[in-house]
C-alpha positions in Angstrom: -25.0 -29.7 24.4 -24.9 -27.3 27.3 -27.6 -24.7 27.9 -25.5 -21.7 26.7 -24.4 -23.4 23.5 -28.0 -24.4 22.8 -29.2 -20.8 23.5 -26.6 -19.4 21.0 -27.6 -21.9 18.4 -31.3 -21.2 18.7 -30.6 -17.4 18.6 -28.5 -17.8 15.4 -31.3 -19.9 13.8 -33.9 -17.3 14.7 -31.7 -14.6 13.2 -31.0 -16.4 10.0 -34.6 -17.7 9.5 -33.9 -21.4 10.1 -36.3 -21.2 13.1 -39.5 -19.2 12.9 -40.3 -16.2 15.2 -44.0 -16.9 15.1 -45.7 -18.7 17.9 -47.2 -22.1 17.8 -50.7 -22.4 16.4 -51.0 -26.1 17.4 -48.7 -28.3 19.4 -48.6 -32.0 20.3 -46.1 -34.5 21.6 -45.5 -38.1 20.8 -42.7 -40.7 21.3 -39.9 -40.1 18.9 -39.4 -42.1 15.8 -35.9 -40.9 15.2 -36.7 -37.4 13.9 -34.0 -34.7 13.7 -34.5 -31.7 16.0 -34.9 -28.5 14.1 -33.1 -26.6 16.9 -30.0 -28.6 17.8 -29.8 -30.8 14.6 -29.4 -34.0 16.6 -31.6 -37.1 16.2 -34.1 -37.7 19.0 -33.7 -41.1 20.6 -36.6 -43.5 20.5 -37.1 -43.1 24.2 -37.4 -39.3 24.0 -40.5 -37.2 23.6 -40.9 -35.3 20.3 -42.6 -31.9 20.4 -44.2 -31.0 17.1 -45.8 -27.7 16.4 -47.3 -25.8 13.5 -46.4 -22.1 13.2 -47.5 -19.4 10.8 -44.4 -17.4 9.9 -44.5 -14.9 7.0 -47.9 -16.2 6.0 -47.0 -19.8 5.5 -47.2 -22.8 7.9 -44.0 -24.4 9.2 -43.9 -27.6 11.1 -41.3 -27.8 13.9 -39.9 -31.0 15.4 -38.0 -30.5 18.6 -36.7 -32.0 21.8 -38.7 -30.8 24.8 -35.7 -28.9 26.1 -35.1 -27.4 22.6 -38.8 -26.4 22.3 -38.6 -24.6 25.6 -35.4 -22.8 24.6 -36.9 -21.8 21.2 -40.0 -20.5 22.9 -38.0 -18.4 25.4 -35.6 -17.0 22.8 -38.2 -16.2 20.2 -40.0 -14.1 22.7 -36.8 -12.4 23.9 -35.7 -11.3 20.4 
């Protein structure tokens, strides 16, 4: 997915609540085990790094699982909105 398409997708998910606006309380990375990215909805390959983070949005915790690139885009877009 090109950068602009990813940006539009992340913005839409922020607007409809599928991605949280709150910042990350804790974050860690690990090798992927075939998780699905919460931003782009594609499966992370086993050779990719998974970014996992815990956010508090609307008073409840939410665990995010994202590609590194998708995490960076989400972080940028949530701050811009």
